[in-house]
N, C-alpha and C positions, 0 to 999 in steps of 0.2 A: 542108601533108599537113590535107586538108579532114575537118571537124566530120563526124561521123555524126549522124541527126538525133535521134537520141535522147540525145546529150549537147545538141547545140543546147537541146533543148526545157527540159533540165535545167536550162542555165545560164541561159534565157531564164525560167524560174520563180523562180529563186534570186535573179535582181535584180529581179523583181518583187515577191518576196516583203522583199527589202530597202529598196525602193523605199515600197512601202505602210508598214511600219516608220518612215523616216523621215518619211514624212508625219504617222503619228499621232503623233508624240511632236513634231512642227513644232505638231499644234494641240492638243496637252496646254498645249505652253506658253504656247502663245496664250491658251488657257483662263485658264491661274493668273496671266498679268499682267494680260488681263483683270476677272480677282477683286479683284486687289490694286490696280490703276486704282481701282474703283469701291470698294472701300474705301477709300483715301486720297481720293476727292473724300466721300465721308461726315463723314470725320474733319474735312476742310478745314471743311464747310459748317455742322456741328455748332456752331462756337461764333459 
């Protein structure tokens, strides 16, 4: 059965929203890792 163009459009929009959500979460994890790494370096070189 062929999908209607409306259904295809909705599915594409949903896929895009999910993809953006995963990318944003990945960026947030990277920022937190970077902050933690910088903090560890500061503590290491403080001695």
